[in-house]
KETORDO-842408 format. One record per residue (C-alpha): x, y, z; residue number from 1. Coordinates in nm, 4 decimals, always signed. Each point is the difference from the previous one (the first is absolute). Example, Ala and Ser with C-alpha at 12.3 -4.5 7.8 and 13.67 -1.06 7.14 Angstrom:
BEGIN
<site u="+1.2300" v="-0.4500" w="+0.7800" num="1"/>
<site u="+0.1370" v="+0.3440" w="-0.0660" num="2"/>
REM end
This chain:
BEGIN
<site u="+1.6243" v="+2.8992" w="+0.7266" num="1"/>
<site u="+0.3394" v="-0.1178" w="+0.1525" num="2"/>
<site u="+0.2202" v="-0.1610" w="-0.2328" num="3"/>
<site u="+0.3310" v="-0.1848" w="+0.0235" num="4"/>
<site u="+0.2161" v="+0.0409" w="-0.2886" num="5"/>
<site u="+0.2504" v="-0.2594" w="-0.0769" num="6"/>
<site u="+0.1794" v="+0.0876" w="-0.3259" num="7"/>
<site u="+0.2715" v="-0.0954" w="-0.1987" num="8"/>
<site u="+0.0824" v="+0.3568" w="-0.1303" num="9"/>
<site u="+0.0872" v="+0.2742" w="+0.2399" num="10"/>
<site u="-0.0713" v="+0.2989" w="-0.2332" num="11"/>
<site u="-0.3591" v="-0.1391" w="-0.0863" num="12"/>
<site u="-0.0616" v="-0.1204" w="+0.3696" num="13"/>
<site u="+0.0596" v="+0.3574" w="+0.1098" num="14"/>
<site u="-0.2592" v="+0.1234" w="-0.2786" num="15"/>
<site u="-0.2307" v="-0.2538" w="+0.1323" num="16"/>
<site u="+0.0489" v="+0.1017" w="+0.3418" num="17"/>
<site u="-0.0501" v="+0.3848" w="-0.0886" num="18"/>
<site u="-0.3217" v="-0.0907" w="-0.1970" num="19"/>
<site u="-0.1459" v="-0.2529" w="+0.2691" num="20"/>
<site u="+0.0612" v="+0.2665" w="+0.2773" num="21"/>
<site u="-0.2765" v="+0.2400" w="-0.0501" num="22"/>
<site u="-0.3180" v="+0.1078" w="+0.2323" num="23"/>
<site u="-0.0616" v="-0.2924" w="+0.2071" num="24"/>
<site u="+0.2001" v="-0.2533" w="-0.1787" num="25"/>
<site u="+0.3580" v="-0.1117" w="+0.1243" num="26"/>
<site u="+0.2711" v="-0.1684" w="-0.2128" num="27"/>
<site u="+0.3024" v="-0.1732" w="+0.1861" num="28"/>
<site u="+0.2817" v="-0.1245" w="-0.2087" num="29"/>
<site u="+0.1946" v="-0.3210" w="+0.0610" num="30"/>
<site u="+0.3567" v="-0.0306" w="-0.1632" num="31"/>
<site u="+0.0635" v="-0.3556" w="+0.1399" num="32"/>
<site u="-0.1790" v="-0.3168" w="+0.0718" num="33"/>
<site u="+0.0872" v="+0.0459" w="+0.3597" num="34"/>
<site u="-0.1128" v="+0.3347" w="+0.0494" num="35"/>
<site u="-0.3361" v="-0.1235" w="-0.1955" num="36"/>
<site u="-0.0649" v="-0.2547" w="+0.2592" num="37"/>
<site u="+0.0882" v="+0.2015" w="+0.2854" num="38"/>
<site u="-0.2604" v="+0.2587" w="-0.1141" num="39"/>
<site u="-0.2358" v="-0.2581" w="-0.0308" num="40"/>
<site u="+0.0675" v="-0.1101" w="+0.3421" num="41"/>
<site u="-0.0397" v="+0.3524" w="+0.1839" num="42"/>
<site u="-0.2622" v="+0.1756" w="-0.2191" num="43"/>
<site u="-0.3265" v="-0.0747" w="-0.1455" num="44"/>
<site u="-0.0182" v="+0.0534" w="-0.3899" num="45"/>
<site u="-0.3123" v="-0.0009" w="-0.2017" num="46"/>
<site u="+0.1569" v="-0.1276" w="-0.3096" num="47"/>
<site u="+0.3935" v="-0.0995" w="-0.1262" num="48"/>
<site u="+0.1102" v="+0.1518" w="-0.3624" num="49"/>
<site u="+0.2722" v="-0.2461" w="-0.0818" num="50"/>
<site u="+0.1992" v="-0.0315" w="-0.3083" num="51"/>
<site u="+0.0505" v="-0.3413" w="-0.1640" num="52"/>
<site u="+0.3840" v="+0.0378" w="+0.0514" num="53"/>
<site u="+0.0176" v="+0.1107" w="+0.3342" num="54"/>
<site u="+0.2684" v="+0.0497" w="+0.1356" num="55"/>
<site u="+0.2118" v="-0.0951" w="-0.3125" num="56"/>
<site u="-0.1001" v="-0.3242" w="-0.1757" num="57"/>
<site u="-0.3765" v="-0.1681" w="-0.1248" num="58"/>
<site u="+0.0931" v="-0.3027" w="+0.2618" num="59"/>
<site u="+0.0488" v="+0.2381" w="+0.2779" num="60"/>
<site u="-0.3218" v="+0.1669" w="-0.0881" num="61"/>
<site u="-0.1822" v="-0.3156" w="+0.0081" num="62"/>
<site u="+0.1415" v="-0.1134" w="+0.3418" num="63"/>
<site u="-0.0643" v="+0.3588" w="+0.1411" num="64"/>
<site u="-0.3751" v="-0.0517" w="-0.1408" num="65"/>
<site u="-0.0345" v="-0.3303" w="+0.1819" num="66"/>
<site u="+0.1281" v="+0.1090" w="+0.3295" num="67"/>
<site u="-0.2499" v="+0.3131" w="-0.0061" num="68"/>
<site u="-0.2775" v="-0.2219" w="-0.0435" num="69"/>
<site u="+0.1288" v="-0.2296" w="+0.2826" num="70"/>
<site u="+0.0554" v="+0.2768" w="+0.2238" num="71"/>
<site u="-0.2838" v="+0.2164" w="-0.0552" num="72"/>
<site u="-0.2953" v="-0.2343" w="-0.1669" num="73"/>
<site u="-0.2472" v="+0.2062" w="-0.1609" num="74"/>
<site u="+0.1966" v="+0.3327" w="-0.0521" num="75"/>
<site u="-0.0716" v="+0.0903" w="-0.3401" num="76"/>
<site u="+0.3232" v="+0.0111" w="-0.2280" num="77"/>
<site u="+0.0306" v="+0.1805" w="-0.3463" num="78"/>
<site u="+0.2897" v="-0.1238" w="-0.2061" num="79"/>
<site u="+0.2046" v="+0.2324" w="-0.2591" num="80"/>
<site u="+0.1159" v="-0.1828" w="-0.2933" num="81"/>
<site u="+0.2269" v="+0.1358" w="-0.2925" num="82"/>
<site u="-0.1137" v="-0.1663" w="-0.3482" num="83"/>
<site u="+0.3069" v="-0.2083" w="+0.0113" num="84"/>
<site u="-0.1016" v="-0.1668" w="+0.3251" num="85"/>
<site u="-0.3438" v="-0.0863" w="-0.1001" num="86"/>
<site u="+0.1265" v="-0.3613" w="-0.0420" num="87"/>
<site u="+0.0292" v="-0.0158" w="+0.3830" num="88"/>
<site u="-0.3392" v="+0.0966" w="+0.0634" num="89"/>
<site u="-0.1976" v="-0.3238" w="-0.0222" num="90"/>
<site u="+0.1569" v="-0.1526" w="+0.3075" num="91"/>
<site u="-0.1097" v="+0.3179" w="+0.2262" num="92"/>
<site u="-0.3525" v="-0.0353" w="-0.1602" num="93"/>
<site u="-0.0264" v="-0.3899" w="+0.0839" num="94"/>
<site u="+0.1294" v="+0.0957" w="+0.3789" num="95"/>
<site u="-0.2562" v="+0.2349" w="+0.0700" num="96"/>
<site u="+0.0861" v="+0.3585" w="-0.1797" num="97"/>
<site u="-0.3129" v="+0.1841" w="-0.1280" num="98"/>
<site u="+0.1475" v="+0.3232" w="-0.0939" num="99"/>
<site u="+0.2957" v="+0.1191" w="-0.2041" num="100"/>
<site u="+0.0822" v="+0.2762" w="-0.2377" num="101"/>
<site u="+0.2390" v="+0.0340" w="-0.3152" num="102"/>
<site u="+0.3034" v="+0.2440" w="+0.0745" num="103"/>
<site u="+0.0558" v="+0.1717" w="-0.3222" num="104"/>
<site u="+0.3367" v="+0.1486" w="-0.1045" num="105"/>
<site u="-0.1440" v="+0.3583" w="+0.0026" num="106"/>
<site u="-0.1320" v="-0.0190" w="+0.3434" num="107"/>
<site u="-0.3608" v="+0.0637" w="-0.0929" num="108"/>
<site u="-0.1247" v="-0.3076" w="+0.2531" num="109"/>
<site u="+0.0657" v="+0.2232" w="+0.2851" num="110"/>
<site u="-0.3243" v="+0.1873" w="-0.0941" num="111"/>
<site u="-0.2142" v="-0.3260" w="+0.0281" num="112"/>
<site u="+0.2015" v="-0.1089" w="+0.3605" num="113"/>
<site u="-0.2584" v="+0.1803" w="+0.1952" num="114"/>
<site u="-0.3113" v="-0.1538" w="-0.1366" num="115"/>
<site u="+0.1575" v="-0.3576" w="-0.0251" num="116"/>
<site u="+0.0727" v="+0.0241" w="+0.3794" num="117"/>
<site u="-0.3336" v="+0.1101" w="+0.0733" num="118"/>
<site u="-0.1540" v="-0.2694" w="-0.1957" num="119"/>
<site u="+0.2085" v="-0.2614" w="+0.1776" num="120"/>
<site u="-0.1225" v="+0.1210" w="+0.3486" num="121"/>
<site u="-0.3677" v="+0.0155" w="-0.1046" num="122"/>
<site u="+0.0289" v="-0.3558" w="-0.1231" num="123"/>
<site u="+0.1916" v="-0.0965" w="+0.3236" num="124"/>
<site u="-0.2779" v="+0.1323" w="+0.2259" num="125"/>
<site u="-0.2645" v="-0.1215" w="-0.1983" num="126"/>
<site u="+0.1482" v="-0.3576" w="+0.0160" num="127"/>
<site u="+0.0434" v="+0.0586" w="+0.3889" num="128"/>
<site u="-0.3551" v="+0.1007" w="+0.0377" num="129"/>
<site u="-0.0959" v="-0.3116" w="-0.1938" num="130"/>
<site u="+0.1725" v="-0.1978" w="+0.2442" num="131"/>
<site u="-0.1354" v="+0.1445" w="+0.2911" num="132"/>
<site u="-0.3376" v="-0.0123" w="-0.1564" num="133"/>
<site u="+0.0589" v="-0.3780" w="-0.0334" num="134"/>
<site u="+0.1213" v="-0.0467" w="+0.3488" num="135"/>
<site u="-0.3035" v="+0.2003" w="+0.1218" num="136"/>
<site u="-0.2574" v="-0.2118" w="-0.1932" num="137"/>
<site u="+0.1714" v="-0.3256" w="+0.1600" num="138"/>
<site u="+0.0034" v="+0.1361" w="+0.3385" num="139"/>
<site u="-0.3884" v="+0.1079" w="-0.0208" num="140"/>
<site u="-0.1070" v="-0.3393" w="-0.1825" num="141"/>
<site u="+0.1799" v="-0.1719" w="+0.2975" num="142"/>
<site u="-0.1995" v="+0.2390" w="+0.2527" num="143"/>
<site u="-0.2978" v="-0.0609" w="-0.1970" num="144"/>
<site u="+0.0098" v="-0.3978" w="+0.0138" num="145"/>
<site u="+0.0892" v="+0.0138" w="+0.3605" num="146"/>
<site u="-0.3238" v="+0.2012" w="+0.0528" num="147"/>
<site u="-0.1975" v="-0.2571" w="-0.2125" num="148"/>
<site u="+0.1235" v="-0.2563" w="+0.2175" num="149"/>
<site u="-0.1977" v="+0.1403" w="+0.3007" num="150"/>
<site u="-0.3105" v="-0.0031" w="-0.2248" num="151"/>
<site u="-0.2170" v="-0.3023" w="+0.0758" num="152"/>
<site u="-0.0832" v="-0.2147" w="-0.3222" num="153"/>
<site u="-0.2414" v="-0.2990" w="-0.0446" num="154"/>
<site u="-0.2200" v="+0.1040" w="+0.2995" num="155"/>
<site u="-0.2239" v="-0.2653" w="+0.1692" num="156"/>
<site u="-0.2828" v="+0.1410" w="+0.1898" num="157"/>
<site u="-0.1952" v="-0.1625" w="+0.2715" num="158"/>
<site u="-0.3049" v="-0.2046" w="-0.0887" num="159"/>
<site u="-0.3162" v="+0.2247" w="-0.1031" num="160"/>
<site u="+0.2440" v="+0.2884" w="-0.1111" num="161"/>
<site u="+0.1689" v="+0.1103" w="-0.3056" num="162"/>
<site u="+0.2832" v="+0.2386" w="-0.0429" num="163"/>
<site u="+0.1890" v="+0.1657" w="-0.2919" num="164"/>
<site u="+0.2854" v="+0.2779" w="+0.0186" num="165"/>
<site u="+0.1818" v="+0.1707" w="-0.2105" num="166"/>
<site u="+0.3225" v="+0.2602" w="+0.0307" num="167"/>
<site u="+0.0789" v="+0.2353" w="-0.2742" num="168"/>
<site u="+0.3193" v="+0.2442" w="-0.0255" num="169"/>
<site u="-0.0509" v="+0.3515" w="-0.0589" num="170"/>
<site u="+0.2094" v="+0.0403" w="-0.3297" num="171"/>
<site u="+0.2439" v="-0.1726" w="-0.2217" num="172"/>
<site u="+0.2911" v="+0.1955" w="-0.1104" num="173"/>
<site u="+0.2591" v="-0.0562" w="-0.2621" num="174"/>
<site u="+0.3401" v="+0.0230" w="+0.1533" num="175"/>
<site u="+0.3204" v="-0.0974" w="-0.2108" num="176"/>
<site u="-0.2459" v="-0.0826" w="-0.3075" num="177"/>
<site u="-0.1688" v="-0.2726" w="+0.2018" num="178"/>
<site u="-0.3475" v="+0.0230" w="+0.1678" num="179"/>
<site u="-0.0020" v="-0.0375" w="+0.3658" num="180"/>
<site u="-0.2833" v="-0.0776" w="+0.2613" num="181"/>
<site u="+0.0823" v="+0.2580" w="+0.2572" num="182"/>
<site u="-0.0313" v="-0.1383" w="+0.3932" num="183"/>
<site u="-0.2487" v="+0.1621" w="+0.1794" num="184"/>
<site u="-0.1597" v="+0.0571" w="+0.3307" num="185"/>
<site u="-0.3203" v="-0.1917" w="-0.0040" num="186"/>
<site u="-0.0496" v="-0.3365" w="+0.1666" num="187"/>
<site u="-0.2799" v="-0.2481" w="+0.0741" num="188"/>
<site u="+0.0168" v="-0.3193" w="+0.1996" num="189"/>
<site u="-0.2592" v="-0.2685" w="+0.0770" num="190"/>
<site u="+0.0687" v="-0.2952" w="+0.2359" num="191"/>
<site u="-0.1813" v="-0.2180" w="+0.2527" num="192"/>
<site u="+0.1709" v="-0.0016" w="+0.3450" num="193"/>
<site u="-0.2592" v="-0.2690" w="+0.1174" num="194"/>
<site u="-0.2711" v="-0.1988" w="-0.1269" num="195"/>
<site u="-0.2628" v="+0.2633" w="+0.0582" num="196"/>
<site u="+0.1850" v="+0.3234" w="-0.0592" num="197"/>
<site u="+0.0795" v="+0.1539" w="-0.3299" num="198"/>
<site u="+0.2243" v="+0.3092" w="-0.0094" num="199"/>
<site u="-0.0377" v="+0.2315" w="-0.2760" num="200"/>
<site u="+0.1992" v="+0.3391" w="-0.0153" num="201"/>
<site u="+0.1151" v="+0.2587" w="-0.2521" num="202"/>
<site u="+0.2856" v="+0.2413" w="+0.0715" num="203"/>
<site u="+0.1221" v="+0.3044" w="-0.2075" num="204"/>
<site u="+0.3395" v="+0.1756" w="+0.1147" num="205"/>
<site u="+0.0495" v="+0.3683" w="-0.0977" num="206"/>
<site u="+0.1803" v="+0.1006" w="-0.3152" num="207"/>
<site u="+0.1310" v="-0.2624" w="-0.2663" num="208"/>
<site u="+0.2869" v="-0.1927" w="-0.1092" num="209"/>
<site u="+0.2695" v="-0.1769" w="+0.2202" num="210"/>
<site u="-0.0789" v="+0.1892" w="+0.3335" num="211"/>
<site u="-0.3562" v="-0.0822" w="-0.0241" num="212"/>
<site u="+0.0373" v="-0.3500" w="-0.0873" num="213"/>
<site u="+0.2630" v="-0.0591" w="+0.2893" num="214"/>
<site u="-0.2514" v="+0.1560" w="+0.2386" num="215"/>
<site u="-0.2545" v="-0.2298" w="-0.1132" num="216"/>
<site u="+0.2352" v="-0.3062" w="+0.0348" num="217"/>
<site u="+0.0596" v="+0.1134" w="+0.3421" num="218"/>
<site u="-0.3615" v="+0.0127" w="+0.1020" num="219"/>
<site u="-0.0515" v="-0.3449" w="-0.1621" num="220"/>
<site u="+0.2840" v="-0.1421" w="+0.2050" num="221"/>
<site u="-0.1525" v="+0.1439" w="+0.3219" num="222"/>
<site u="-0.3581" v="-0.1289" w="-0.1090" num="223"/>
<site u="+0.1602" v="-0.3717" w="-0.0188" num="224"/>
<site u="+0.1926" v="+0.0278" w="+0.3296" num="225"/>
<site u="-0.2854" v="+0.1148" w="+0.2540" num="226"/>
<site u="-0.1893" v="-0.3251" w="+0.0006" num="227"/>
<site u="-0.2524" v="-0.1514" w="+0.2315" num="228"/>
<site u="-0.3491" v="+0.1053" w="+0.0799" num="229"/>
<site u="+0.0864" v="+0.3524" w="-0.0390" num="230"/>
<site u="-0.1045" v="-0.0267" w="-0.3741" num="231"/>
<site u="-0.3649" v="+0.0048" w="+0.1243" num="232"/>
<site u="+0.0309" v="+0.3029" w="+0.2028" num="233"/>
<site u="+0.0790" v="+0.2338" w="-0.2840" num="234"/>
<site u="+0.0388" v="+0.3444" w="+0.2007" num="235"/>
<site u="+0.2733" v="-0.1582" w="+0.2174" num="236"/>
<site u="+0.1743" v="-0.1718" w="-0.2929" num="237"/>
<site u="+0.0057" v="+0.3244" w="-0.2017" num="238"/>
<site u="+0.1109" v="+0.1833" w="+0.3118" num="239"/>
<site u="+0.2906" v="-0.2152" w="+0.0415" num="240"/>
<site u="+0.0811" v="+0.0189" w="-0.3551" num="241"/>
<site u="+0.0266" v="+0.3896" w="+0.0002" num="242"/>
<site u="+0.2110" v="-0.0277" w="+0.3157" num="243"/>
<site u="+0.2552" v="-0.1879" w="-0.1824" num="244"/>
<site u="-0.0144" v="+0.1848" w="-0.3158" num="245"/>
<site u="+0.0429" v="+0.3372" w="+0.2040" num="246"/>
<site u="+0.3623" v="-0.1792" w="+0.0998" num="247"/>
<site u="+0.0660" v="-0.0784" w="-0.3662" num="248"/>
<site u="+0.2554" v="+0.2185" w="-0.1803" num="249"/>
<site u="-0.1079" v="-0.0975" w="-0.3361" num="250"/>
<site u="-0.3568" v="+0.1248" w="+0.0523" num="251"/>
<site u="+0.0843" v="+0.2884" w="+0.1871" num="252"/>
<site u="+0.2497" v="+0.1758" w="-0.2492" num="253"/>
<site u="-0.1326" v="+0.2802" w="-0.1811" num="254"/>
<site u="-0.3085" v="+0.0139" w="+0.2215" num="255"/>
<site u="-0.1561" v="-0.3432" w="-0.1646" num="256"/>
<site u="-0.3106" v="-0.1810" w="+0.1108" num="257"/>
<site u="-0.2135" v="-0.3014" w="-0.0638" num="258"/>
<site u="-0.3835" v="+0.0069" w="-0.0507" num="259"/>
<site u="-0.1496" v="-0.3639" w="+0.1146" num="260"/>
<site u="-0.3385" v="-0.1743" w="-0.0162" num="261"/>
<site u="+0.0280" v="-0.2969" w="+0.2070" num="262"/>
<site u="-0.3043" v="-0.2144" w="+0.0375" num="263"/>
<site u="-0.0568" v="-0.3520" w="+0.1902" num="264"/>
<site u="-0.2903" v="-0.2014" w="-0.1374" num="265"/>
<site u="-0.1924" v="-0.2746" w="+0.2150" num="266"/>
<site u="-0.1008" v="-0.2298" w="-0.2708" num="267"/>
<site u="-0.2169" v="-0.1915" w="+0.2278" num="268"/>
<site u="-0.1865" v="+0.2976" w="+0.1708" num="269"/>
<site u="+0.0387" v="+0.1947" w="-0.3393" num="270"/>
<site u="+0.0971" v="+0.3186" w="+0.1723" num="271"/>
<site u="+0.3070" v="+0.2199" w="-0.0571" num="272"/>
<site u="+0.2199" v="+0.1900" w="+0.2393" num="273"/>
<site u="+0.1862" v="+0.2578" w="-0.1456" num="274"/>
<site u="+0.2157" v="+0.3055" w="+0.0616" num="275"/>
<site u="+0.1088" v="+0.2910" w="-0.2607" num="276"/>
<site u="+0.3085" v="+0.1919" w="+0.0453" num="277"/>
<site u="-0.0573" v="+0.3001" w="-0.2257" num="278"/>
<site u="-0.1017" v="-0.2443" w="-0.2678" num="279"/>
<site u="-0.2924" v="+0.0050" w="-0.2480" num="280"/>
<site u="-0.3099" v="-0.1905" w="+0.1605" num="281"/>
<site u="-0.0980" v="-0.3316" w="-0.1510" num="282"/>
<site u="-0.2966" v="+0.0088" w="-0.2197" num="283"/>
<site u="-0.2765" v="-0.2458" w="+0.0702" num="284"/>
<site u="-0.2421" v="-0.1134" w="-0.3027" num="285"/>
<site u="-0.3272" v="-0.1599" w="+0.1054" num="286"/>
<site u="-0.0870" v="-0.1377" w="-0.3275" num="287"/>
<site u="-0.3308" v="-0.1139" w="+0.0762" num="288"/>
<site u="-0.0958" v="+0.3668" w="+0.0337" num="289"/>
<site u="+0.2605" v="+0.1621" w="-0.2066" num="290"/>
<site u="+0.1257" v="+0.2127" w="+0.2804" num="291"/>
<site u="+0.3647" v="+0.1021" w="+0.0356" num="292"/>
<site u="+0.1360" v="+0.1597" w="+0.3281" num="293"/>
<site u="+0.3005" v="+0.0606" w="+0.1729" num="294"/>
<site u="+0.0151" v="-0.2272" w="+0.3111" num="295"/>
<site u="+0.0443" v="+0.3085" w="+0.2382" num="296"/>
<site u="+0.0421" v="+0.3660" w="-0.0121" num="297"/>
<site u="+0.3035" v="+0.2237" w="+0.0080" num="298"/>
<site u="-0.0330" v="+0.0408" w="+0.3845" num="299"/>
<site u="+0.0895" v="-0.3893" w="+0.0289" num="300"/>
<site u="+0.3289" v="+0.0700" w="-0.1491" num="301"/>
<site u="+0.3441" v="+0.0100" w="+0.1862" num="302"/>
<site u="+0.2934" v="+0.1865" w="-0.0411" num="303"/>
<site u="+0.2472" v="-0.1089" w="-0.2737" num="304"/>
<site u="+0.2937" v="-0.2322" w="+0.0572" num="305"/>
<site u="+0.3428" v="+0.0936" w="+0.0996" num="306"/>
<site u="-0.0832" v="+0.3887" w="+0.0966" num="307"/>
<site u="-0.0649" v="-0.0175" w="+0.3792" num="308"/>
<site u="+0.0863" v="-0.2883" w="+0.2306" num="309"/>
<site u="-0.2270" v="-0.1217" w="+0.3264" num="310"/>
<site u="-0.3450" v="+0.0808" w="-0.2122" num="311"/>
<site u="-0.3197" v="-0.1847" w="+0.0781" num="312"/>
<site u="-0.1589" v="-0.1252" w="-0.3140" num="313"/>
<site u="-0.4136" v="-0.0619" w="-0.0168" num="314"/>
<site u="-0.1209" v="-0.3332" w="-0.0706" num="315"/>
<site u="-0.3538" v="-0.0448" w="-0.1911" num="316"/>
<site u="-0.1917" v="-0.3185" w="-0.0915" num="317"/>
<site u="-0.1998" v="-0.0456" w="-0.3188" num="318"/>
<site u="-0.2129" v="-0.2906" w="-0.1036" num="319"/>
<site u="+0.0780" v="-0.1815" w="-0.3304" num="320"/>
<site u="-0.3660" v="-0.0903" w="-0.1344" num="321"/>
<site u="-0.0454" v="-0.3034" w="-0.2026" num="322"/>
<site u="+0.0582" v="+0.0799" w="-0.3793" num="323"/>
<site u="+0.1693" v="+0.3286" w="+0.0959" num="324"/>
<site u="+0.3278" v="+0.1391" w="-0.1422" num="325"/>
<site u="+0.2786" v="+0.1567" w="+0.1831" num="326"/>
<site u="+0.2546" v="+0.2312" w="-0.1693" num="327"/>
<site u="+0.3250" v="+0.1160" w="+0.1460" num="328"/>
<site u="+0.2099" v="+0.2354" w="-0.1960" num="329"/>
<site u="+0.2426" v="+0.2755" w="+0.0057" num="330"/>
<site u="-0.0354" v="+0.3361" w="-0.1325" num="331"/>
<site u="+0.1988" v="-0.0718" w="-0.3371" num="332"/>
<site u="-0.3446" v="-0.1349" w="-0.1339" num="333"/>
<site u="-0.2029" v="+0.2882" w="+0.0967" num="334"/>
<site u="+0.2510" v="+0.2822" w="-0.0764" num="335"/>
<site u="+0.0183" v="-0.0971" w="-0.3529" num="336"/>
<site u="-0.0455" v="+0.3336" w="-0.2361" num="337"/>
<site u="-0.1701" v="+0.0296" w="-0.3165" num="338"/>
<site u="+0.2319" v="+0.0783" w="-0.2723" num="339"/>
<site u="+0.1107" v="+0.3714" w="-0.0207" num="340"/>
<site u="-0.1883" v="+0.0735" w="+0.3296" num="341"/>
<site u="+0.2416" v="+0.2249" w="+0.2278" num="342"/>
<site u="-0.1710" v="-0.0379" w="+0.3115" num="343"/>
<site u="-0.3461" v="-0.0625" w="-0.1144" num="344"/>
<site u="-0.2039" v="-0.3068" w="+0.0677" num="345"/>
<site u="+0.1355" v="-0.3323" w="+0.0862" num="346"/>
<site u="-0.1250" v="-0.3616" w="-0.0169" num="347"/>
<site u="-0.1007" v="+0.0287" w="+0.3600" num="348"/>
<site u="-0.2319" v="-0.2163" w="+0.2057" num="349"/>
<site u="-0.2666" v="+0.0713" w="-0.2446" num="350"/>
<site u="+0.2008" v="-0.2036" w="-0.2776" num="351"/>
<site u="+0.0580" v="-0.2950" w="+0.2157" num="352"/>
<site u="-0.3906" v="+0.0046" w="+0.1000" num="353"/>
<site u="-0.1006" v="+0.0096" w="-0.3427" num="354"/>
<site u="+0.2372" v="-0.2762" w="-0.1076" num="355"/>
<site u="-0.0927" v="-0.2391" w="+0.2945" num="356"/>
<site u="-0.3664" v="+0.0652" w="-0.0649" num="357"/>
<site u="+0.0471" v="-0.0800" w="-0.3719" num="358"/>
<site u="+0.1865" v="-0.3347" w="+0.0734" num="359"/>
<site u="-0.2205" v="-0.1171" w="+0.2659" num="360"/>
<site u="-0.1058" v="-0.3040" w="-0.2117" num="361"/>
<site u="+0.3865" v="-0.0763" w="-0.0876" num="362"/>
<site u="+0.2232" v="-0.2351" w="+0.1897" num="363"/>
<site u="+0.2970" v="+0.1588" w="+0.2020" num="364"/>
<site u="+0.2467" v="-0.0184" w="-0.2432" num="365"/>
<site u="-0.2111" v="+0.1478" w="-0.2769" num="366"/>
<site u="-0.1264" v="+0.2738" w="+0.2383" num="367"/>
<site u="+0.3674" v="+0.0965" w="+0.1006" num="368"/>
<site u="+0.1298" v="-0.0047" w="-0.3529" num="369"/>
<site u="-0.2716" v="+0.2318" w="-0.1251" num="370"/>
<site u="+0.0476" v="+0.2446" w="+0.2819" num="371"/>
<site u="+0.3800" v="+0.0355" w="-0.0866" num="372"/>
<site u="-0.1406" v="+0.0738" w="-0.3440" num="373"/>
<site u="-0.2221" v="+0.2542" w="+0.0853" num="374"/>
<site u="+0.2219" v="+0.1764" w="+0.2101" num="375"/>
<site u="+0.2534" v="-0.0079" w="-0.2897" num="376"/>
<site u="-0.2680" v="+0.1085" w="-0.2389" num="377"/>
<site u="-0.0742" v="+0.3023" w="+0.2009" num="378"/>
<site u="+0.3604" v="+0.1040" w="-0.0761" num="379"/>
<site u="-0.0503" v="-0.0296" w="-0.3627" num="380"/>
<site u="+0.3292" v="-0.2434" w="-0.0077" num="381"/>
<site u="+0.2119" v="+0.2645" w="+0.2171" num="382"/>
<site u="+0.0039" v="-0.2823" w="+0.2780" num="383"/>
<site u="-0.0006" v="+0.0814" w="+0.3554" num="384"/>
<site u="+0.2501" v="+0.2021" w="+0.1706" num="385"/>
<site u="+0.0259" v="-0.1931" w="+0.3322" num="386"/>
<site u="+0.0402" v="-0.3585" w="+0.0953" num="387"/>
<site u="-0.3181" v="-0.1933" w="-0.0024" num="388"/>
<site u="-0.0966" v="-0.3134" w="+0.2303" num="389"/>
<site u="-0.3459" v="-0.1422" w="+0.0186" num="390"/>
<site u="-0.1476" v="-0.3019" w="+0.2100" num="391"/>
<site u="-0.3509" v="-0.1080" w="-0.0726" num="392"/>
<site u="-0.1714" v="-0.2494" w="+0.2253" num="393"/>
<site u="-0.3000" v="-0.1522" w="-0.0521" num="394"/>
<site u="-0.2279" v="-0.2178" w="+0.2592" num="395"/>
<site u="-0.1894" v="-0.2478" w="-0.2009" num="396"/>
<site u="-0.3686" v="-0.0413" w="+0.0432" num="397"/>
<site u="+0.0488" v="-0.3787" w="+0.0631" num="398"/>
<site u="+0.3073" v="-0.1897" w="+0.1165" num="399"/>
<site u="+0.1390" v="-0.0277" w="-0.3634" num="400"/>
<site u="+0.1112" v="+0.2920" w="-0.2639" num="401"/>
<site u="-0.2640" v="+0.1993" w="-0.1523" num="402"/>
<site u="-0.1017" v="-0.1364" w="-0.3456" num="403"/>
<site u="+0.1261" v="+0.2651" w="-0.2899" num="404"/>
<site u="-0.3138" v="+0.1445" w="-0.1684" num="405"/>
<site u="+0.1646" v="+0.1749" w="-0.2701" num="406"/>
REM end
């Protein structure tokens, strides 16, 4: 602790200097206002011990107090007042003074000085932490809203199809006594580049928080920049996204990467051309048979994005049968762990399959809601520890939407 002592009694000042200079503590004495402010300009102090009448009168002491506040905002000040000077205390208090001690005639107050200074420093540090936490909360909220702005809402599917989607962040953290929904690294998008093509993609950046969020936003920007027929050629499209991400400093920092499942659905021929860059394979639910299977195998997956340039990616084609549902998801869904389970069973693909089968007769909105509830229930309320994005698509049996048979 480094203390600047501005005291009106030279003898007491010397005693305080000796008392506050022990071990790792330092006590520096200023006899004049000029020296006091010169010390504050040249050195960093943890706290100021100021007599109410420094250097000579109460009026001067008050002016010095205000100047310290102006020159060093946030620097804690402990004021020393004689009993006869207490009538001056209110104006100090109304202008920000938080700590003071009474200077008794016998000088016993000296033994309370150290604890008073330490309390003042702790309170100042707590206040600074609160302000920093509030700024962090505001910044994270801003980033989260920016991320939220790129996630599509009110998706309008083509005739004969239905689509619902949901993104859920991994955690809610209390910062500065206020809840904060943390920005994450998951992302989904659904759009129609032309009348017969429906693009569905889910991406997942490594890590959490600001960097992961900015990485996924960089990919979103690239996806929307690269237009034309390349949307249908999923292998070439993903390869070009990878090439550009390998040149992106945000993604590259700290060895980051992004996984991506990218699909282009021909809504006339009802086929899906897709490419996976290290991402979980989409699941196809044949509701007529109850069968739920991955659209491919691990051998059909390419390298994650942003690791190596000039990579070729495979492209595969899957049929979208009438009445079938397609689930594209991030691993936050499957990786949900049971409460208190350290390294044990996760919700997994089995949990998804069971939920899809149990909701085969539900409409899409209900099926998606129940899927998230099942995953959350598996954790016994602990919640998923990774961001989760899900797109659930259905090809109707007829041109209109399926009837809810709940």
